[in-house]
N, CA, C and O atoms as a Tripos MOL2 file, in Angstrom:
@<TRIPOS>MOLECULE
protein
  296   295    74     0     0
PROTEIN
NO_CHARGES

@<TRIPOS>ATOM
      1 N         -21.2710    0.2350   -4.7120 N.3       1 MET1
      2 CA        -20.8040   -1.1110   -4.9900 C.3       1 MET1
      3 C         -20.1490   -1.6690   -3.7220 C.2       1 MET1
      4 O         -19.4990   -0.9440   -2.9690 O.2       1 MET1
      5 N         -20.3270   -2.9050   -3.5180 N.am      2 ASN2
      6 CA        -19.7930   -3.5580   -2.3280 C.3       2 ASN2
      7 C         -18.2580   -3.5480   -2.3600 C.2       2 ASN2
      8 O         -17.6500   -3.7370   -3.4130 O.2       2 ASN2
      9 N         -17.6470   -3.3260   -1.2000 N.am      3 ALA3
     10 CA        -16.1860   -3.2440   -1.1300 C.3       3 ALA3
     11 C         -15.5400   -4.5680   -1.5220 C.2       3 ALA3
     12 O         -14.4680   -4.5840   -2.1280 O.2       3 ALA3
     13 N         -16.1860   -5.6680   -1.1780 N.am      4 LEU4
     14 CA        -15.6480   -6.9750   -1.5500 C.3       4 LEU4
     15 C         -15.6580   -7.1690   -3.0630 C.2       4 LEU4
     16 O         -14.7240   -7.7400   -3.6250 O.2       4 LEU4
     17 N         -16.7080   -6.6980   -3.7150 N.am      5 ALA5
     18 CA        -16.7880   -6.8100   -5.1770 C.3       5 ALA5
     19 C         -15.7140   -5.9540   -5.8490 C.2       5 ALA5
     20 O         -15.1180   -6.3650   -6.8440 O.2       5 ALA5
     21 N         -15.4710   -4.7650   -5.3000 N.am      6 VAL6
     22 CA        -14.4330   -3.8920   -5.8610 C.3       6 VAL6
     23 C         -13.0670   -4.5520   -5.7270 C.2       6 VAL6
     24 O         -12.2690   -4.5380   -6.6640 O.2       6 VAL6
     25 N         -12.8020   -5.1320   -4.5540 N.am      7 ARG7
     26 CA        -11.5130   -5.8040   -4.3420 C.3       7 ARG7
     27 C         -11.3630   -6.9990   -5.2680 C.2       7 ARG7
     28 O         -10.2780   -7.2450   -5.7960 O.2       7 ARG7
     29 N         -12.4410   -7.7430   -5.4680 N.am      8 LEU8
     30 CA        -12.4060   -8.9110   -6.3420 C.3       8 LEU8
     31 C         -12.1480   -8.5180   -7.7970 C.2       8 LEU8
     32 O         -11.3370   -9.1400   -8.4830 O.2       8 LEU8
     33 N         -12.8380   -7.4930   -8.2530 N.am      9 VAL9
     34 CA        -12.6650   -7.0320   -9.6410 C.3       9 VAL9
     35 C         -11.2560   -6.4830   -9.8480 C.2       9 VAL9
     36 O         -10.6370   -6.7630  -10.8750 O.2       9 VAL9
     37 N         -10.7370   -5.7100   -8.9000 N.am     10 CYS10
     38 CA         -9.3840   -5.1600   -9.0370 C.3      10 CYS10
     39 C          -8.3320   -6.2630   -9.0010 C.2      10 CYS10
     40 O          -7.3470   -6.2050   -9.7370 O.2      10 CYS10
     41 N          -8.5290   -7.2510   -8.1620 N.am     11 GLY11
     42 CA         -7.6010   -8.3790   -8.1420 C.3      11 GLY11
     43 C          -7.6200   -9.1590   -9.4390 C.2      11 GLY11
     44 O          -6.5770   -9.5960   -9.9250 O.2      11 GLY11
     45 N          -8.8140   -9.3370  -10.0030 N.am     12 LEU12
     46 CA         -8.9320  -10.0420  -11.2840 C.3      12 LEU12
     47 C          -8.2680   -9.2510  -12.4100 C.2      12 LEU12
     48 O          -7.5720   -9.8260  -13.2460 O.2      12 LEU12
     49 N          -8.4810   -7.9420  -12.4340 N.am     13 LEU13
     50 CA         -7.8370   -7.1100  -13.4590 C.3      13 LEU13
     51 C          -6.3200   -7.0970  -13.2970 C.2      13 LEU13
     52 O          -5.5950   -7.1030  -14.2920 O.2      13 LEU13
     53 N          -5.8330   -7.0780  -12.0640 N.am     14 PHE14
     54 CA         -4.3900   -7.1250  -11.8400 C.3      14 PHE14
     55 C          -3.8050   -8.4370  -12.3540 C.2      14 PHE14
     56 O          -2.7550   -8.4430  -12.9970 O.2      14 PHE14
     57 N          -4.4840   -9.5470  -12.0700 N.am     15 SER15
     58 CA         -3.9580  -10.8390  -12.5250 C.3      15 SER15
     59 C          -3.9770  -10.9390  -14.0400 C.2      15 SER15
     60 O          -3.0660  -11.5230  -14.6280 O.2      15 SER15
     61 N          -4.9960  -10.3820  -14.6860 N.am     16 VAL16
     62 CA         -5.0420  -10.3870  -16.1550 C.3      16 VAL16
     63 C          -3.9160   -9.5330  -16.7210 C.2      16 VAL16
     64 O          -3.3060   -9.8990  -17.7250 O.2      16 VAL16
     65 N          -3.6390   -8.4070  -16.0900 N.am     17 LEU17
     66 CA         -2.5560   -7.5350  -16.5530 C.3      17 LEU17
     67 C          -1.2000   -8.2200  -16.4140 C.2      17 LEU17
     68 O          -0.3570   -8.1190  -17.3060 O.2      17 LEU17
     69 N          -0.9900   -8.9110  -15.3050 N.am     18 VAL18
     70 CA          0.2820   -9.6090  -15.0970 C.3      18 VAL18
     71 C           0.4200  -10.7740  -16.0680 C.2      18 VAL18
     72 O           1.4850  -10.9700  -16.6540 O.2      18 VAL18
     73 N          -0.6400  -11.5440  -16.2410 N.am     19 LEU19
     74 CA         -0.5710  -12.6570  -17.1960 C.3      19 LEU19
     75 C          -0.3620  -12.1660  -18.6230 C.2      19 LEU19
     76 O           0.3400  -12.8100  -19.4020 O.2      19 LEU19
     77 N          -0.9580  -11.0430  -18.9680 N.am     20 GLY20
     78 CA         -0.7400  -10.4670  -20.2950 C.3      20 GLY20
     79 C           0.6910  -10.0120  -20.4870 C.2      20 GLY20
     80 O           1.2400  -10.1370  -21.5820 O.2      20 GLY20
     81 N           1.3100   -9.4820  -19.4270 N.am     21 ALA21
     82 CA          2.7080   -9.0550  -19.5280 C.3      21 ALA21
     83 C           3.6400  -10.2590  -19.6220 C.2      21 ALA21
     84 O           4.7090  -10.1680  -20.2250 O.2      21 ALA21
     85 N           3.2430  -11.3890  -19.0290 N.am     22 ILE22
     86 CA          4.0750  -12.5880  -19.1190 C.3      22 ILE22
     87 C           3.9620  -13.2220  -20.4940 C.2      22 ILE22
     88 O           4.9650  -13.6350  -21.0750 O.2      22 ILE22
     89 N           2.7430  -13.3010  -21.0180 N.am     23 VAL23
     90 CA          2.5260  -13.9340  -22.3250 C.3      23 VAL23
     91 C           3.1190  -13.0940  -23.4430 C.2      23 VAL23
     92 O           3.8100  -13.6240  -24.3130 O.2      23 VAL23
     93 N           2.8600  -11.7950  -23.4350 N.am     24 LYS24
     94 CA          3.4060  -10.8960  -24.4560 C.3      24 LYS24
     95 C           4.1060   -9.7380  -23.7570 C.2      24 LYS24
     96 O           3.4710   -8.7290  -23.4480 O.2      24 LYS24
     97 N           5.4100   -9.8700  -23.5030 N.am     25 PRO25
     98 CA          6.1500   -8.8150  -22.7900 C.3      25 PRO25
     99 C           6.1390   -7.4990  -23.5670 C.2      25 PRO25
    100 O           6.0300   -7.5040  -24.7930 O.2      25 PRO25
    101 N           6.2500   -6.3750  -22.8600 N.am     26 PRO26
    102 CA          6.2790   -5.0790  -23.5440 C.3      26 PRO26
    103 C           7.4940   -4.9590  -24.4640 C.2      26 PRO26
    104 O           8.5500   -5.5400  -24.2130 O.2      26 PRO26
    105 N           7.3100   -4.1860  -25.5400 N.am     27 ASP27
    106 CA          8.3690   -4.0480  -26.5450 C.3      27 ASP27
    107 C           9.5550   -3.2340  -26.0430 C.2      27 ASP27
    108 O          10.7020   -3.5400  -26.3670 O.2      27 ASP27
    109 N           9.2830   -2.1990  -25.2550 N.am     28 ASN28
    110 CA         10.3860   -1.3740  -24.7630 C.3      28 ASN28
    111 C          10.1480   -0.9930  -23.3030 C.2      28 ASN28
    112 O           9.1320   -1.3520  -22.7080 O.2      28 ASN28
    113 N          11.0960   -0.2680  -22.7510 N.am     29 PHE29
    114 CA         11.0730    0.0680  -21.3280 C.3      29 PHE29
    115 C           9.9180    0.9960  -20.9650 C.2      29 PHE29
    116 O           9.3230    0.8580  -19.8960 O.2      29 PHE29
    117 N           9.5980    1.9390  -21.8460 N.am     30 SER30
    118 CA          8.5320    2.8880  -21.5220 C.3      30 SER30
    119 C           7.1590    2.2060  -21.4940 C.2      30 SER30
    120 O           6.2860    2.6090  -20.7250 O.2      30 SER30
    121 N           6.9660    1.1910  -22.3160 N.am     31 GLN31
    122 CA          5.7060    0.4400  -22.2450 C.3      31 GLN31
    123 C           5.6110   -0.3270  -20.9310 C.2      31 GLN31
    124 O           4.5340   -0.4320  -20.3450 O.2      31 GLN31
    125 N           6.7300   -0.8590  -20.4730 N.am     32 GLY32
    126 CA          6.7410   -1.5590  -19.1940 C.3      32 GLY32
    127 C           6.4250   -0.6320  -18.0330 C.2      32 GLY32
    128 O           5.6950   -1.0040  -17.1140 O.2      32 GLY32
    129 N           6.9820    0.5920  -18.0780 N.am     33 LEU33
    130 CA          6.6610    1.5710  -17.0370 C.3      33 LEU33
    131 C           5.2060    2.0150  -17.1300 C.2      33 LEU33
    132 O           4.5710    2.2880  -16.1120 O.2      33 LEU33
    133 N           4.6840    2.0870  -18.3380 N.am     34 GLY34
    134 CA          3.2850    2.4630  -18.5230 C.3      34 GLY34
    135 C           2.3320    1.4150  -17.9730 C.2      34 GLY34
    136 O           1.2200    1.7480  -17.5620 O.2      34 GLY34
    137 N           2.7440    0.1640  -17.9610 N.am     35 MET35
    138 CA          1.9130   -0.8970  -17.4000 C.3      35 MET35
    139 C           2.0770   -0.9740  -15.8820 C.2      35 MET35
    140 O           1.2140   -1.5130  -15.1890 O.2      35 MET35
    141 N           3.1770   -0.4390  -15.3700 N.am     36 LEU36
    142 CA          3.4640   -0.5640  -13.9450 C.3      36 LEU36
    143 C           2.5340    0.2910  -13.0850 C.2      36 LEU36
    144 O           2.1120   -0.1560  -12.0190 O.2      36 LEU36
    145 N           2.2070    1.4980  -13.5160 N.am     37 LEU37
    146 CA          1.3550    2.3790  -12.7170 C.3      37 LEU37
    147 C          -0.0530    1.8200  -12.5200 C.2      37 LEU37
    148 O          -0.5050    1.7370  -11.3780 O.2      37 LEU37
    149 N          -0.7620    1.4350  -13.5720 N.am     38 PRO38
    150 CA         -2.0920    0.8690  -13.3330 C.3      38 PRO38
    151 C          -2.0430   -0.4350  -12.5480 C.2      38 PRO38
    152 O          -2.9580   -0.7360  -11.7810 O.2      38 PRO38
    153 N          -0.9800   -1.2080  -12.7370 N.am     39 ALA39
    154 CA         -0.8730   -2.4760  -12.0020 C.3      39 ALA39
    155 C          -0.7170   -2.2160  -10.5090 C.2      39 ALA39
    156 O          -1.3290   -2.9140   -9.7010 O.2      39 ALA39
    157 N           0.0840   -1.2310  -10.1270 N.am     40 THR40
    158 CA          0.2550   -0.9450   -8.7040 C.3      40 THR40
    159 C          -1.0130   -0.3610   -8.1030 C.2      40 THR40
    160 O          -1.3290   -0.6360   -6.9460 O.2      40 THR40
    161 N          -1.7470    0.4440   -8.8710 N.am     41 MET41
    162 CA         -3.0070    0.9870   -8.3670 C.3      41 MET41
    163 C          -4.0400   -0.1200   -8.1640 C.2      41 MET41
    164 O          -4.7410   -0.1460   -7.1530 O.2      41 MET41
    165 N          -4.1260   -1.0190   -9.1160 N.am     42 LEU42
    166 CA         -5.0700   -2.1340   -8.9890 C.3      42 LEU42
    167 C          -4.6960   -3.0400   -7.8170 C.2      42 LEU42
    168 O          -5.5640   -3.4940   -7.0720 O.2      42 LEU42
    169 N          -3.4140   -3.2940   -7.6640 N.am     43 LEU43
    170 CA         -2.9800   -4.1550   -6.5640 C.3      43 LEU43
    171 C          -3.2490   -3.4870   -5.2140 C.2      43 LEU43
    172 O          -3.6510   -4.1570   -4.2620 O.2      43 LEU43
    173 N          -3.0340   -2.1920   -5.1280 N.am     44 GLY44
    174 CA         -3.3070   -1.4810   -3.8820 C.3      44 GLY44
    175 C          -4.7710   -1.5370   -3.4870 C.2      44 GLY44
    176 O          -5.0880   -1.7370   -2.3150 O.2      44 GLY44
    177 N          -5.6640   -1.3650   -4.4430 N.am     45 VAL45
    178 CA         -7.0930   -1.4370   -4.1480 C.3      45 VAL45
    179 C          -7.5000   -2.8650   -3.8250 C.2      45 VAL45
    180 O          -8.3540   -3.0910   -2.9680 O.2      45 VAL45
    181 N          -6.8880   -3.8400   -4.5120 N.am     46 ALA46
    182 CA         -7.2380   -5.2390   -4.2540 C.3      46 ALA46
    183 C          -6.7990   -5.6660   -2.8580 C.2      46 ALA46
    184 O          -7.4750   -6.4770   -2.2260 O.2      46 ALA46
    185 N          -5.6780   -5.1360   -2.3640 N.am     47 LEU47
    186 CA         -5.1920   -5.5290   -1.0440 C.3      47 LEU47
    187 C          -5.8450   -4.7320    0.0860 C.2      47 LEU47
    188 O          -6.2440   -5.3080    1.0980 O.2      47 LEU47
    189 N          -5.9570   -3.4230   -0.0790 N.am     48 LYS48
    190 CA         -6.4610   -2.5730    0.9930 C.3      48 LYS48
    191 C          -7.9650   -2.3420    0.9180 C.2      48 LYS48
    192 O          -8.6100   -2.1070    1.9400 O.2      48 LYS48
    193 N          -8.5150   -2.4080   -0.2660 N.am     49 GLY49
    194 CA         -9.9250   -2.0900   -0.4340 C.3      49 GLY49
    195 C         -10.0880   -0.6140   -0.7450 C.2      49 GLY49
    196 O          -9.1470    0.1670   -0.6010 O.2      49 GLY49
    197 N         -11.2770   -0.2360   -1.1690 N.am     50 PRO50
    198 CA        -11.5110    1.1810   -1.4940 C.3      50 PRO50
    199 C         -11.5670    2.0240   -0.2310 C.2      50 PRO50
    200 O         -12.1180    1.6040    0.7860 O.2      50 PRO50
    201 N         -10.9980    3.2010   -0.3060 N.am     51 ARG51
    202 CA        -11.0260    4.1170    0.8350 C.3      51 ARG51
    203 C         -12.2400    5.0170    0.6890 C.2      51 ARG51
    204 O         -12.4870    5.5650   -0.3850 O.2      51 ARG51
    205 N         -12.9880    5.1700    1.7500 N.am     52 ARG52
    206 CA        -14.2130    5.9690    1.6780 C.3      52 ARG52
    207 C         -13.9170    7.4630    1.6470 C.2      52 ARG52
    208 O         -14.4730    8.1890    0.8240 O.2      52 ARG52
    209 N         -13.0560    7.9190    2.5280 N.am     53 SER53
    210 CA        -12.7640    9.3390    2.5840 C.3      53 SER53
    211 C         -11.3240    9.5320    3.0190 C.2      53 SER53
    212 O         -10.8440    8.8330    3.9120 O.2      53 SER53
    213 N         -10.6370   10.4650    2.4020 N.am     54 ILE54
    214 CA         -9.2540   10.7420    2.7670 C.3      54 ILE54
    215 C          -9.2230   11.5920    4.0310 C.2      54 ILE54
    216 O          -8.3620   11.3920    4.8890 O.2      54 ILE54
    217 N         -10.1610   12.5460    4.1570 N.am     55 ILE55
    218 CA        -10.2150   13.4170    5.3220 C.3      55 ILE55
    219 C         -11.1440   12.7760    6.3530 C.2      55 ILE55
    220 O         -12.3190   12.5460    6.0640 O.2      55 ILE55
    221 N         -10.6290   12.4810    7.5630 N.am     56 PRO56
    222 CA        -11.4990   11.8600    8.5690 C.3      56 PRO56
    223 C         -12.5560   12.8430    9.0570 C.2      56 PRO56
    224 O         -12.2990   14.0400    9.1870 O.2      56 PRO56
    225 N         -13.7420   12.3210    9.3220 N.am     57 LYS57
    226 CA        -14.8320   13.1670    9.8090 C.3      57 LYS57
    227 C         -14.7040   13.3440   11.3150 C.2      57 LYS57
    228 O         -14.2950   12.4300   12.0310 O.2      57 LYS57
    229 N         -15.0620   14.5360   11.7820 N.am     58 ARG58
    230 CA        -15.0180   14.8100   13.2190 C.3      58 ARG58
    231 C         -16.2480   14.2240   13.8820 C.2      58 ARG58
    232 O         -17.3290   14.1630   13.2950 O.2      58 ARG58
    233 N         -16.0620   13.8050   15.0940 N.am     59 ARG59
    234 CA        -17.1990   13.3250   15.8740 C.3      59 ARG59
    235 C         -17.9640   14.5110   16.4390 C.2      59 ARG59
    236 O         -17.4030   15.5890   16.6350 O.2      59 ARG59
    237 N         -19.2340   14.3060   16.6960 N.am     60 ALA60
    238 CA        -20.0690   15.3870   17.2120 C.3      60 ALA60
    239 C         -19.6420   15.7890   18.6230 C.2      60 ALA60
    240 O         -19.7810   16.9540   18.9960 O.2      60 ALA60
    241 N         -19.1250   14.8450   19.4130 N.am     61 SER61
    242 CA        -18.7390   15.1590   20.7840 C.3      61 SER61
    243 C         -17.4950   16.0520   20.8410 C.2      61 SER61
    244 O         -17.2980   16.7630   21.8260 O.2      61 SER61
    245 N         -16.6720   16.0280   19.8240 N.am     62 ALA62
    246 CA        -15.4590   16.8540   19.8140 C.3      62 ALA62
    247 C         -15.7950   18.3230   19.6010 C.2      62 ALA62
    248 O         -15.0540   19.1940   20.0580 O.2      62 ALA62
    249 N         -16.8940   18.6170   18.9160 N.am     63 THR63
    250 CA        -17.2550   20.0030   18.6440 C.3      63 THR63
    251 C         -18.3140   20.5190   19.6150 C.2      63 THR63
    252 O         -18.6280   21.7090   19.6010 O.2      63 THR63
    253 N         -18.8660   19.6520   20.4530 N.am     64 ALA64
    254 CA        -19.9070   20.0590   21.3870 C.3      64 ALA64
    255 C         -19.3030   20.8570   22.5380 C.2      64 ALA64
    256 O         -18.1030   20.7920   22.8060 O.2      64 ALA64
    257 N         -20.1560   21.5980   23.1990 N.am     65 ALA65
    258 CA        -19.7070   22.3940   24.3450 C.3      65 ALA65
    259 C         -19.3540   21.4660   25.5020 C.2      65 ALA65
    260 O         -19.9790   20.4170   25.6550 O.2      65 ALA65
    261 N         -18.3600   21.8290   26.3240 N.am     66 PRO66
    262 CA        -17.9900   20.9620   27.4510 C.3      66 PRO66
    263 C         -19.0980   20.9310   28.5040 C.2      66 PRO66
    264 O         -19.8690   21.8810   28.6400 O.2      66 PRO66
    265 N         -19.1610   19.8410   29.2350 N.am     67 LYS67
    266 CA        -20.1510   19.6960   30.2990 C.3      67 LYS67
    267 C         -19.7480   20.5490   31.4940 C.2      67 LYS67
    268 O         -18.6260   21.0490   31.5710 O.2      67 LYS67
    269 N         -20.6710   20.7030   32.4100 N.am     68 ASP68
    270 CA        -20.3870   21.4980   33.6120 C.3      68 ASP68
    271 C         -19.2800   20.8440   34.4190 C.2      68 ASP68
    272 O         -19.3040   19.6320   34.6300 O.2      68 ASP68
    273 N         -18.3270   21.6120   34.8640 N.am     69 GLY69
    274 CA        -17.2360   21.0930   35.6890 C.3      69 GLY69
    275 C         -16.0220   20.6740   34.8930 C.2      69 GLY69
    276 O         -14.9780   20.4120   35.4900 O.2      69 GLY69
    277 N         -16.1010   20.5960   33.5840 N.am     70 GLU70
    278 CA        -14.9590   20.2410   32.7590 C.3      70 GLU70
    279 C         -14.2850   21.4920   32.2400 C.2      70 GLU70
    280 O         -14.9680   22.4480   31.8690 O.2      70 GLU70
    281 N         -12.9640   21.5120   32.2020 N.am     71 PRO71
    282 CA        -12.2920   22.6860   31.6160 C.3      71 PRO71
    283 C         -12.5050   22.7190   30.1100 C.2      71 PRO71
    284 O         -12.6130   21.6620   29.4890 O.2      71 PRO71
    285 N         -12.5660   23.8920   29.5100 N.am     72 PRO72
    286 CA        -12.7580   23.9630   28.0500 C.3      72 PRO72
    287 C         -11.5300   23.4160   27.3140 C.2      72 PRO72
    288 O         -10.3960   23.5400   27.7760 O.2      72 PRO72
    289 N         -11.7910   22.8190   26.1740 N.am     73 ARG73
    290 CA        -10.6960   22.2790   25.3530 C.3      73 ARG73
    291 C         -10.0400   23.4140   24.5680 C.2      73 ARG73
    292 O         -10.7140   24.3630   24.1670 O.2      73 ARG73
    293 N          -8.7370   23.3190   24.3500 N.am     74 PRO74
    294 CA         -8.0650   24.3840   23.5790 C.3      74 PRO74
    295 C          -8.3610   24.2740   22.1060 C.2      74 PRO74
    296 O          -7.8780   25.0870   21.3170 O.2      74 PRO74
@<TRIPOS>BOND
     1     1     2 1
     2     2     3 1
     3     3     4 2
     4     3     5 am
     5     5     6 1
     6     6     7 1
     7     7     8 2
     8     7     9 am
     9     9    10 1
    10    10    11 1
    11    11    12 2
    12    11    13 am
    13    13    14 1
    14    14    15 1
    15    15    16 2
    16    15    17 am
    17    17    18 1
    18    18    19 1
    19    19    20 2
    20    19    21 am
    21    21    22 1
    22    22    23 1
    23    23    24 2
    24    23    25 am
    25    25    26 1
    26    26    27 1
    27    27    28 2
    28    27    29 am
    29    29    30 1
    30    30    31 1
    31    31    32 2
    32    31    33 am
    33    33    34 1
    34    34    35 1
    35    35    36 2
    36    35    37 am
    37    37    38 1
    38    38    39 1
    39    39    40 2
    40    39    41 am
    41    41    42 1
    42    42    43 1
    43    43    44 2
    44    43    45 am
    45    45    46 1
    46    46    47 1
    47    47    48 2
    48    47    49 am
    49    49    50 1
    50    50    51 1
    51    51    52 2
    52    51    53 am
    53    53    54 1
    54    54    55 1
    55    55    56 2
    56    55    57 am
    57    57    58 1
    58    58    59 1
    59    59    60 2
    60    59    61 am
    61    61    62 1
    62    62    63 1
    63    63    64 2
    64    63    65 am
    65    65    66 1
    66    66    67 1
    67    67    68 2
    68    67    69 am
    69    69    70 1
    70    70    71 1
    71    71    72 2
    72    71    73 am
    73    73    74 1
    74    74    75 1
    75    75    76 2
    76    75    77 am
    77    77    78 1
    78    78    79 1
    79    79    80 2
    80    79    81 am
    81    81    82 1
    82    82    83 1
    83    83    84 2
    84    83    85 am
    85    85    86 1
    86    86    87 1
    87    87    88 2
    88    87    89 am
    89    89    90 1
    90    90    91 1
    91    91    92 2
    92    91    93 am
    93    93    94 1
    94    94    95 1
    95    95    96 2
    96    95    97 am
    97    97    98 1
    98    98    99 1
    99    99   100 2
   100    99   101 am
   101   101   102 1
   102   102   103 1
   103   103   104 2
   104   103   105 am
   105   105   106 1
   106   106   107 1
   107   107   108 2
   108   107   109 am
   109   109   110 1
   110   110   111 1
   111   111   112 2
   112   111   113 am
   113   113   114 1
   114   114   115 1
   115   115   116 2
   116   115   117 am
   117   117   118 1
   118   118   119 1
   119   119   120 2
   120   119   121 am
   121   121   122 1
   122   122   123 1
   123   123   124 2
   124   123   125 am
   125   125   126 1
   126   126   127 1
   127   127   128 2
   128   127   129 am
   129   129   130 1
   130   130   131 1
   131   131   132 2
   132   131   133 am
   133   133   134 1
   134   134   135 1
   135   135   136 2
   136   135   137 am
   137   137   138 1
   138   138   139 1
   139   139   140 2
   140   139   141 am
   141   141   142 1
   142   142   143 1
   143   143   144 2
   144   143   145 am
   145   145   146 1
   146   146   147 1
   147   147   148 2
   148   147   149 am
   149   149   150 1
   150   150   151 1
   151   151   152 2
   152   151   153 am
   153   153   154 1
   154   154   155 1
   155   155   156 2
   156   155   157 am
   157   157   158 1
   158   158   159 1
   159   159   160 2
   160   159   161 am
   161   161   162 1
   162   162   163 1
   163   163   164 2
   164   163   165 am
   165   165   166 1
   166   166   167 1
   167   167   168 2
   168   167   169 am
   169   169   170 1
   170   170   171 1
   171   171   172 2
   172   171   173 am
   173   173   174 1
   174   174   175 1
   175   175   176 2
   176   175   177 am
   177   177   178 1
   178   178   179 1
   179   179   180 2
   180   179   181 am
   181   181   182 1
   182   182   183 1
   183   183   184 2
   184   183   185 am
   185   185   186 1
   186   186   187 1
   187   187   188 2
   188   187   189 am
   189   189   190 1
   190   190   191 1
   191   191   192 2
   192   191   193 am
   193   193   194 1
   194   194   195 1
   195   195   196 2
   196   195   197 am
   197   197   198 1
   198   198   199 1
   199   199   200 2
   200   199   201 am
   201   201   202 1
   202   202   203 1
   203   203   204 2
   204   203   205 am
   205   205   206 1
   206   206   207 1
   207   207   208 2
   208   207   209 am
   209   209   210 1
   210   210   211 1
   211   211   212 2
   212   211   213 am
   213   213   214 1
   214   214   215 1
   215   215   216 2
   216   215   217 am
   217   217   218 1
   218   218   219 1
   219   219   220 2
   220   219   221 am
   221   221   222 1
   222   222   223 1
   223   223   224 2
   224   223   225 am
   225   225   226 1
   226   226   227 1
   227   227   228 2
   228   227   229 am
   229   229   230 1
   230   230   231 1
   231   231   232 2
   232   231   233 am
   233   233   234 1
   234   234   235 1
   235   235   236 2
   236   235   237 am
   237   237   238 1
   238   238   239 1
   239   239   240 2
   240   239   241 am
   241   241   242 1
   242   242   243 1
   243   243   244 2
   244   243   245 am
   245   245   246 1
   246   246   247 1
   247   247   248 2
   248   247   249 am
   249   249   250 1
   250   250   251 1
   251   251   252 2
   252   251   253 am
   253   253   254 1
   254   254   255 1
   255   255   256 2
   256   255   257 am
   257   257   258 1
   258   258   259 1
   259   259   260 2
   260   259   261 am
   261   261   262 1
   262   262   263 1
   263   263   264 2
   264   263   265 am
   265   265   266 1
   266   266   267 1
   267   267   268 2
   268   267   269 am
   269   269   270 1
   270   270   271 1
   271   271   272 2
   272   271   273 am
   273   273   274 1
   274   274   275 1
   275   275   276 2
   276   275   277 am
   277   277   278 1
   278   278   279 1
   279   279   280 2
   280   279   281 am
   281   281   282 1
   282   282   283 1
   283   283   284 2
   284   283   285 am
   285   285   286 1
   286   286   287 1
   287   287   288 2
   288   287   289 am
   289   289   290 1
   290   290   291 1
   291   291   292 2
   292   291   293 am
   293   293   294 1
   294   294   295 1
   295   295   296 2
@<TRIPOS>SUBSTRUCTURE
     1 MET1         2 RESIDUE 1 A MET
     2 ASN2         6 RESIDUE 1 A ASN
     3 ALA3        10 RESIDUE 1 A ALA
     4 LEU4        14 RESIDUE 1 A LEU
     5 ALA5        18 RESIDUE 1 A ALA
     6 VAL6        22 RESIDUE 1 A VAL
     7 ARG7        26 RESIDUE 1 A ARG
     8 LEU8        30 RESIDUE 1 A LEU
     9 VAL9        34 RESIDUE 1 A VAL
    10 CYS10       38 RESIDUE 1 A CYS
    11 GLY11       42 RESIDUE 1 A GLY
    12 LEU12       46 RESIDUE 1 A LEU
    13 LEU13       50 RESIDUE 1 A LEU
    14 PHE14       54 RESIDUE 1 A PHE
    15 SER15       58 RESIDUE 1 A SER
    16 VAL16       62 RESIDUE 1 A VAL
    17 LEU17       66 RESIDUE 1 A LEU
    18 VAL18       70 RESIDUE 1 A VAL
    19 LEU19       74 RESIDUE 1 A LEU
    20 GLY20       78 RESIDUE 1 A GLY
    21 ALA21       82 RESIDUE 1 A ALA
    22 ILE22       86 RESIDUE 1 A ILE
    23 VAL23       90 RESIDUE 1 A VAL
    24 LYS24       94 RESIDUE 1 A LYS
    25 PRO25       98 RESIDUE 1 A PRO
    26 PRO26      102 RESIDUE 1 A PRO
    27 ASP27      106 RESIDUE 1 A ASP
    28 ASN28      110 RESIDUE 1 A ASN
    29 PHE29      114 RESIDUE 1 A PHE
    30 SER30      118 RESIDUE 1 A SER
    31 GLN31      122 RESIDUE 1 A GLN
    32 GLY32      126 RESIDUE 1 A GLY
    33 LEU33      130 RESIDUE 1 A LEU
    34 GLY34      134 RESIDUE 1 A GLY
    35 MET35      138 RESIDUE 1 A MET
    36 LEU36      142 RESIDUE 1 A LEU
    37 LEU37      146 RESIDUE 1 A LEU
    38 PRO38      150 RESIDUE 1 A PRO
    39 ALA39      154 RESIDUE 1 A ALA
    40 THR40      158 RESIDUE 1 A THR
    41 MET41      162 RESIDUE 1 A MET
    42 LEU42      166 RESIDUE 1 A LEU
    43 LEU43      170 RESIDUE 1 A LEU
    44 GLY44      174 RESIDUE 1 A GLY
    45 VAL45      178 RESIDUE 1 A VAL
    46 ALA46      182 RESIDUE 1 A ALA
    47 LEU47      186 RESIDUE 1 A LEU
    48 LYS48      190 RESIDUE 1 A LYS
    49 GLY49      194 RESIDUE 1 A GLY
    50 PRO50      198 RESIDUE 1 A PRO
    51 ARG51      202 RESIDUE 1 A ARG
    52 ARG52      206 RESIDUE 1 A ARG
    53 SER53      210 RESIDUE 1 A SER
    54 ILE54      214 RESIDUE 1 A ILE
    55 ILE55      218 RESIDUE 1 A ILE
    56 PRO56      222 RESIDUE 1 A PRO
    57 LYS57      226 RESIDUE 1 A LYS
    58 ARG58      230 RESIDUE 1 A ARG
    59 ARG59      234 RESIDUE 1 A ARG
    60 ALA60      238 RESIDUE 1 A ALA
    61 SER61      242 RESIDUE 1 A SER
    62 ALA62      246 RESIDUE 1 A ALA
    63 THR63      250 RESIDUE 1 A THR
    64 ALA64      254 RESIDUE 1 A ALA
    65 ALA65      258 RESIDUE 1 A ALA
    66 PRO66      262 RESIDUE 1 A PRO
    67 LYS67      266 RESIDUE 1 A LYS
    68 ASP68      270 RESIDUE 1 A ASP
    69 GLY69      274 RESIDUE 1 A GLY
    70 GLU70      278 RESIDUE 1 A GLU
    71 PRO71      282 RESIDUE 1 A PRO
    72 PRO72      286 RESIDUE 1 A PRO
    73 ARG73      290 RESIDUE 1 A ARG
    74 PRO74      294 RESIDUE 1 A PRO
């Protein structure tokens, strides 16, 4: 799925969640905290976009053998 579409959908879901909390506030504190976690996750994805990988991939040149005349890397 396109990253722009993911950001758009997450932003739309976040706005619906916020508007729903304004129109019908949660009955108690634990319901409010229960709505807070998904709202922050949706907002984070809407602002930053989806992350492809948490672990960065190594470049091929970093693992290749050094050229002639270069000292070896530690």
